[in-house]
N, C-alpha and C positions, 0 to 999 in steps of 0.2 A: 670261586673261593669264598669261604665265609669265616667270620671271626668267631673265636671260641670264647666269647665274653661271658657266657653263663657258668663257665668252670672257674671257680675262684683261684685254683692253682695256676691258671693260665692268664689271669687278669693282672696287669701291672698294678703296683701299689699306688701309683699316682698317675694322673692323665698323661698320655704320651702324644696327644695331638699337637701339631705344630710343624714348622719347617726345619729340616736338618740338612746341613751342607758340609761338604769337604771337597778336596781335589785329589783324586786318586793318582798314583804314579803311573807314568806311561813310558814305555821303552822307545817309541818312535814319534812322540809328540811332547808338547810342553806340559801335559797333564790332562786329566779328564775331570771336568767340573761336574759334580754330582749333587743333586738335591732330591730329598725325599720329603714329600708333604703328607702328613698323616691327618686325616679328617676325623671329626667326632662321630661320623656315621659309618666308621669302620672301612672307609675307602682310602686309597693312596694315589699319589701322583709322583712318579719317579722319572727324573730327567737327567740325561748325561750330555755333555758337550765337550768335544775334543778340541783342545787348543792346538790345532794343526794347520791353521791358515785357511782351511776349507769350512770351518765351523760345523763339522759333522755332528749331528745331534740326534738323540732318540728320546721318545716320550712313551711311558707306559702307565696305565692306570687300571684299577680294578679294586677288588676287596682283598684285604690281608687276613692272614691267620696268625694266631699267637699260641705257642705251645712251649712250656718250660722256659719262659722268658726269651723265646726266640720268635721274632716277627718274620713272616715269610710273605714275599710278593712274587709276581711272575713277570718276566721279560721275555717276549717271544716264546712263551710256553715253557721257559726254563725257570725253575725256582731260584730266588735270591734270598739269602737269609741274613738277618741282622740280630745281634745280641742286644737286648734292651738294657741300657744302663741309666745312670743318673744324668739326664739331659743329653745322652749320647746314644747313637745307634752304631754299633760296630759291625762292619761287613765281615761275614764269615766265609770260609772256603767251602768247597763242596762236601767236606767231611765235618762241617759245622765247627771248625776250629778257628781260633783267633790268630791272626797274623802276628808274629812276634819278632820279625826282623827289624832292620833300621827304619823301614817305612811303616811301622805299626800304626803310628799316629795318623797317617794319611788315610787309613781305612775307618777312622772314627768320624761319623757325621754328627756335628754338634748342633744342638737345638738353638735356633736363632732368637736373639733378644730383640725387643722393640728398637727400631732404628730412629736415631735423632736426625730429623730432616733439616732443621734450620742451619743455614750457612751458605757459603759461596763455593761453587763448583766450576770446573772447566774440563773440556776434553784434554787429554794428556798432550803436553808439548815439552820440548827441551830447550826452546829458545823463544824469546818474545817476538821474534820475526815470523814465526810459524803461524799459519791459520789456526784459529782456535774458536770454540764456542763456549759460552759461559752460561751458568744458571745460578740464580740467587733465589733461595727459598726462605721466606719469613713467616712466622706464625701470625695469624689474624685473630682468630677466636676459636675456642674449643678445638675441633679437629680440622679446621680450615686454614689453609696456607696459601700465601701469595707466591706465585712462581713467575720469574722474569728471565727470559732467554735473550741473549744477544750474541753477536759474533764479530770477528774481525771484518773490516771493510774489504771488499773485493773490487779492484779497479776504482777506488775512491767512492764506492757506493756501499751504503749500509746493507748488511746481510743478516738474515735470521733475527727477527724481532717478534717477540710474543710476550704478552702479560695476561695472566689469568689467575683464577682462584681454584684450588683443588681441595678435595675432602679426603681425609684418611679413612679407608675402608680395608680391613684385614691387612694392616701395615703397608698399604699401597696408596699413593696419592692418585685420585681420579680427577682429571682435568678435562672439561668440555672444550674442544677446539673446533666445534662445528662452524662458528661464526655466522650462523643462520638462526633466525628466530624459531623457537619451538622444535629445534633439532639438536640431537646429541651425538657427538663423535668423541669417544673417550680415548684420551691419551693417558697412559699409565706411567707413573714414576715410582719405581720400586728399588729397594736396596740391590746393589750389584752383587754378584756372587761372592766377591772377596770383602764386601762391606766397606770398601774404601770410598765408595760414593754411591751413585744411583745409575740405573739404566732407564732410558726413556723409549717407549714403544707403544704400539697399538696392538690390540688382540687380533683384529681382523686384517688380513693381508691387504685388501683393497683400500683400507683406511690409512695406510701408511702415506699415501699421497697427500693427505690433509696436513701432515706434518711438514711437507715440502712447500705448502701454500705460503707459509710465513717466512720462507727463505728464498734465495735466488741462486741461479747457477747450478741447480740440481742438488743443492744442500738440503738438509732436513734437520728438524729438531731432534730426531731420533739419535740414539747413541749412548755411550758410556761416559759419564761425567764423574770426576774424582773431586772430593772436597779438598780444597787446597789453600785455605786461608790460615794465616798465622796470627795469633793474638797472644797476650800474656798468659792465657789459660788454656789455649788449645792449639794444636797443629794438625790440620786436617780433621780426621775423625777422632784423634787422640786428645783426651782431656787431662787436665792437671790432676784430677781425682783418680785416674786409672792406675792400676797396678800393672806390672809386666804380665802377670797371668791373665788379666782382663784382655790385653791386646792379643796375647797368644790364642785365647779362646775365640776372639772376634775374627781373626784372619785364617785363611786356609793354611795348612802346614807347609806347603811349598812356597809361601810368600813371606815367611819369617824364619830366620835361622840364627842360631846363637854362635857368636864368634868370640875369640879372645882379643880384647881391645887393649892397646898400650898407649901410654902418654909420653910426655917428653922425658920423664925420669924412669930409671930402671924398675923401680917398685910400683909404677903406675900401671896396674893391671885391672881390667874391667870385664864385666859380662856385657858384651855388646850384642843387641838383637837387631839384625839388619832386616828392614822391611822393603820388599820389592813389589812392583805391580805384576800383573798376570803374565807380562812379557819379560820378566826378570830384569827390569830396570830398577836400579837402587834408588829408593826414595828418601828414606829416613833411617836413623839408627837410634834406638832407645836404650837407656842404661839405668840400672838401679844403683843405689848408693853403695851397697855391699854385694860382693860376688856370692853366687850360690843361693840367692834368695829371690826367687821370682815372684813371691807374694808381696814384695815391697812396691811402694809407689814409684813412679818414674822419677829419676833424679835429673836426667838431662835428655834432650833430643837434639841430635845432630841433623841439620837439614842438608841432605846430600844432593837434592835436585832443585834447580831453579824454578821448577813447576810450582813449588810452595812459596807464597809471598805474603807480606803483611798488607794491611789496608793502604799503606803508603807506598806500596810497590817494591819493598826491599826483599831481596832473596839472597841466595848463597853466592851469587856472582856480582853483587853490588859493589860499588867503589866507596872509598872513604868519603868522597864528596856526596854520593847518593845518601849515605847514612847521616852525614852531617847536616844535609839539607832537610832530611825527613824527621830526625829525632834529636833530642838533647842527649849528648854523650856525657854521662855522669862522671865517668872515670876512664883514664887510660893507664893500664898497668903493664909492666914488662914481665915476661916469663923467660925461660931459657933461650928460646929461639924466636919468639914473637912479641908483639905488643897486642894487648887485648882492649878493644873498645867495649865499654860496659854501658848498656842502655836499659835503665831500670823500667822504663815504660812498658817494655815487652819482655822483661826478664831475659834479655839477650846479651850474649858475648859475640863479638866479631874479632877474628884474629888476622893480623897482618904480619908477614915475615919481616924480621929485622933487616934482612938484606935488601929489602925494598925501600928502606928509609933513607933520607938524605943525611949526610954527615952532620954531626952535632945534634942528633935527635934526642940524646940524653943530656939533661941539665944536671951536672954533677953538684951544683950548688943547692938547688931545690930538691934534687933527687926525684925529678919528675920527667915525663916525656914532653918534649917540645912539639906541640901539635902542629906548628907551622913547618915542621920538618917531615911531615907525612905527605907524600905526593897525593894530590887530590884524586888523580885517576887510578890510584893503586887499588886493585881488586882484592877483596878479602879472600882468605883461603879456608875459612871455616865460619859457620854460623850455627851457634848453639843456643837453644832455649833451656834455661835452668829452672827446675822446679824442686821443691822439697829439700833444698840444700841443707837446711838446719835440722832435718829429721834424723 
């Protein structure tokens, strides 16, 4: 196959090289992760991975053709066609038609933007008691980053420890894990398919054992790590400057869905965008200030999973005592069914149901909440980060 780059009618108006990703719908599995890499030398790399428990995957490469804004590649000698759009490659059917059903957006492979590596990551968990591995990435200079791996102790012994420096090449961190003078074994840290974090791996099969060298009990540095830190300006990969559209563009379509959200009062109606991981576990909910306007900045983030936590260990299952010990509670305000703990340091609100409070929690004289009537061990039932409230 050869590219028709000499025919100006078949040449895109702007460069199309880059990585394009989506997750196709699948009738008998959780989805098909697809990535298409277009190189400047008119070659392609097309990968598919079935979310089916078996990790069934296929890789195809070769030279592409372009004709009438349609890019064509081959998979097992079968042509696959994509309509070239603005930073989007849309998979076409055998008749070169665009899918227009409810899954239309699933067939749009979106060009990937540079990944922001700095931050704290962990392998996914639902409880602090579970085994987990963590990764911290911090920028050193230019394109160099310090990487630090750690893990839960196993039988009271430290497990998985490694510290090194990696260099960004083609939006991937290259880290030498050889631990031998004048030898190089490259460990790669690249954005995960859903961009919620990173995937750690080696290119050569036999080199995977080197990632086990720094661990015990058969563990390995390899795996998928999700960015999970909460600060006043970010929750995981989501930043205060992001719009709803930014997040929709970043994630595969099967991992973000729009729902109608409701508050405590009848007229409290919101556009809630629920974010899940690749295994459909609900992580976060983001909401704009006004309904019907996805181009707005994010107004609030509801933290739905205890996987996300602040630097002081606070998550959506923390107790009043946990929060009180970690932060200054600036205000305590009542709503219809809850009291709300307001922590300005991290732009957070924590809600506790009124029926969990001790008798006499409301001081009628001062019209304030008596903090000493809040049971210390009471768990919050919501954790919300508020951004852009005044916009």
